C-alpha positions in Angstrom: 119.8 108.6 99.6 119.9 112.0 101.4 116.4 112.2 102.0 113.8 112.9 105.0 110.7 111.6 105.4 110.1 112.9 109.4 107.3 111.6 111.6 106.3 114.3 114.1 105.5 113.1 117.0 102.0 113.3 118.4 100.0 113.1 121.8 99.9 109.4 120.9 103.8 109.1 120.1 105.5 109.6 116.7 102.4 111.0 114.3 102.7 111.4 110.7 104.7 113.0 108.3 108.2 112.5 106.0 110.7 114.7 105.2 113.1 117.2 107.1 109.9 117.5 109.9 106.4 117.4 110.0 103.5 118.7 112.1 102.2 117.2 115.7 98.6 115.6 115.4 96.3 113.8 117.7 92.8 112.0 116.9 89.5 113.7 117.6 86.7 111.6 119.3 84.1 110.6 116.0 80.9 110.3 116.3 80.1 106.7 116.9 78.1 106.0 114.0 81.4 106.6 111.7 84.7 104.4 111.2 86.8 104.3 114.2 89.5 107.7 113.4 93.3 106.1 113.0 95.5 106.2 115.6 97.7 109.1 115.0 101.1 107.0 115.9 100.0 104.3 113.6 99.5 106.5 110.8 102.7 108.0 111.6 104.8 104.4 112.2 103.3 103.7 108.7 104.6 106.9 107.2 108.3 106.4 108.5 108.9 102.7 108.0 107.0 103.0 104.3 109.8 105.6 102.7 111.8 103.2 105.2 111.5 100.4 103.5 111.6 102.1 100.0 115.5 103.0 100.2 114.4 106.5 102.0 116.6 107.6 105.4 114.1 109.2 107.4 114.5 112.4 109.8 111.6 112.1 112.8 110.7 115.8 114.2 109.6 115.2 118.0 108.8 117.3 120.8 110.8 116.5 124.0 110.5 114.3 126.2 108.6 111.3 125.9 107.8 112.0 122.1 111.1 112.4 121.3 111.9 108.9 122.9 108.7 107.7 121.2 110.8 108.6 117.6 113.9 107.1 119.2 112.2 103.6 119.6 111.2 104.6 115.7 114.4 105.5 114.1 115.8 102.2 115.4 113.2 100.7 113.7 114.6 102.1 111.0 117.9 101.7 111.6 117.0 97.3 112.0 115.8 98.2 108.4 119.3 99.4 107.0 118.4 103.1 106.2 119.8 105.6 108.4 117.4 108.2 110.5 117.4 110.8 113.1 115.5 112.2 115.7 115.0 116.2 115.5 114.3 117.4 118.7 111.4 120.8 118.2 108.3 122.8 119.3 106.5 123.5 116.1 105.1 126.3 117.3 108.1 128.0 117.7 109.2 129.1 114.4 112.6 129.4 114.9 112.6 125.4 115.7 110.9 124.8 113.2 113.0 127.3 110.3 116.3 125.4 111.6 114.8 121.5 110.7 115.7 121.5 107.2 119.2 122.4 108.1 119.3 120.1 110.9 118.1 117.2 108.6 120.8 118.1 105.7 123.7 117.9 108.4 122.3 114.8 110.1 121.0 113.2 106.9 121.9 115.3 104.0 119.4 117.5 101.9 115.8 117.0 102.3 114.2 115.7 99.2 110.5 115.6 101.1 108.8 116.6 103.6 105.4 115.9 104.5 103.6 117.9 107.5 100.8 116.7 109.3 98.4 119.3 111.0 97.6 119.3 115.0 94.6 119.5 115.8 92.8 121.5 118.7 90.2 120.0 121.2 87.7 123.8 120.7 84.8 123.7 120.0 82.5 126.7 118.2 81.2 128.0 121.7 84.7 128.7 123.1 87.3 128.6 120.4 89.2 131.7 121.2 92.0 133.9 120.3 94.3 131.3 122.0 93.0 128.2 120.0 92.7 129.9 117.0 96.4 130.9 116.8 97.6 127.9 118.5 95.7 125.9 115.2 97.1 128.0 113.1 100.8 128.4 114.2 101.1 124.4 114.0 98.8 123.6 111.6 99.7 126.0 108.6 102.9 128.6 109.9 105.1 125.2 110.7 104.1 123.5 107.4 104.9 127.1 105.2 107.8 127.7 107.0 108.9 124.3 106.8 108.1 124.2 102.3 109.7 127.5 102.0 113.4 126.6 104.2 113.1 123.3 102.2 112.9 125.5 98.9 115.8 127.7 100.0 118.0 124.4 100.6 116.8 123.2 97.0 119.3 123.9 94.6 118.8 126.6 91.5 119.9 123.5 89.1 116.7 121.8 90.2 114.9 124.5 87.7 116.4 122.3 85.1 117.3 118.8 86.6 113.8 117.1 87.7 115.9 114.7 89.8 117.2 117.3 91.9 113.7 118.8 93.4 112.0 118.4 96.1 108.7 118.0 97.6 106.2 119.3 100.2 103.3 116.8 101.3 100.4 118.7 103.4 98.8 116.0 105.4 95.1 116.9 105.6 92.3 115.1 107.3 88.4 114.2 107.4 87.4 118.0 108.4 88.5 119.3 105.2 84.4 118.4 103.8 82.8 117.5 107.2 81.6 120.5 109.5 83.6 119.3 112.7 82.4 122.2 115.4 84.1 120.0 118.0 87.4 121.3 117.0 86.6 124.7 114.7 90.1 125.8 114.8 91.2 122.4 113.6 88.8 122.8 110.8 89.6 126.4 109.8 93.3 125.5 109.9 93.0 122.6 107.3 90.9 124.8 104.9 93.9 127.5 105.2 96.3 124.7 104.7 95.1 122.9 102.2 94.1 126.9 100.0 97.7 127.7 100.9 98.7 124.2 98.8 98.1 125.8 95.7 99.7 129.1 96.4 102.4 127.4 97.1 102.3 125.2 94.2 102.6 128.3 92.2 105.5 130.2 94.6 107.8 127.5 94.7 107.6 125.9 91.6 110.1 124.5 89.8 112.3 123.5 92.6 109.7 122.3 94.8 106.4 120.6 94.2 103.8 121.0 97.0 100.8 118.4 96.9 98.0 117.6 99.7 96.7 114.3 100.9 93.7 114.1 102.8 93.2 111.1 105.5 89.9 109.8 106.4 88.6 107.8 108.8 88.0 104.2 107.2 91.6 103.8 105.4 94.8 101.5 107.2 97.1 103.7 108.2 99.4 101.7 105.1 97.2 103.0 102.9 98.0 106.0 103.9 101.5 105.7 103.4 101.7 104.0 100.3 100.0 107.5 98.7 102.6 109.7 100.3 105.2 107.3 99.0 103.6 108.1 95.9 103.1 111.6 95.7 107.1 111.9 97.0 108.2 109.9 93.4 105.2 111.5 90.7 107.4 114.6 89.4 104.1 115.4 86.8 101.7 116.2 90.4 102.0 119.3 92.2 99.1 121.9 93.5 97.0 119.1 93.4 95.1 117.2 96.6 94.9 112.9 96.4 92.4 112.1 99.1 92.3 108.6 100.6 89.5 108.0 102.6 87.5 104.7 101.2 85.0 107.5 99.5 84.0 109.1 103.4 84.0 112.5 101.6 81.1 111.6 99.4 78.6 110.5 101.7 77.1 113.9 103.6 77.3 114.1 107.1 75.2 111.8 109.0 72.7 114.7 110.5 72.3 115.4 106.7 71.4 111.8 105.4 68.0 110.8 104.5 
């Protein structure tokens, strides 16, 4: 099956994503009263292996160096499952690198039909956020996923307008900062809100060839829960422009400082 979930590689190793490529992520330190955040490497591993177990070939986007080596090790595990895997080296802050990922995936594995892009947190706060941190967050967490979606749409044949079997899907992976204030990650929080809003806009713009959906992950669920949800969205032709939240109900609770 010529498809490509991609595990993007973050600071802790391969992080979550599926498709021709994905974004990088890093986990912020949670308050002591909250459940521990899922390790981004664990999420990425679960996504990549989850898609592979469901019959997908997998392309892993990673930065050069240690991240690419970690992605290569994950690719070997995917190969052991009987699926093909490719490592695509790219800097997701560079538009030209991002723009070529879909074509690179196509050359390695065949035309991709799924991209999962994960945002990349920037460790700044409301007190020190500035032009550089905001620009970096928007480049990696908003511009990169949007460019991936656009190039995926360009690579999807016009026949997909009338044949849903030829269509593609983009899954924007978001996190709990979409619902709860995170002053210690201000730039990332702003980027999450922007990407969430863009999910609906892109769903309208790229239909019917490409579906665009969001997936919010919280701190509590297991990594496999996130992978299961992503695989469902990848194979749900009736879902577009929507955001699925998988957080064990975390978004229903007020922030800790607002509780009675």
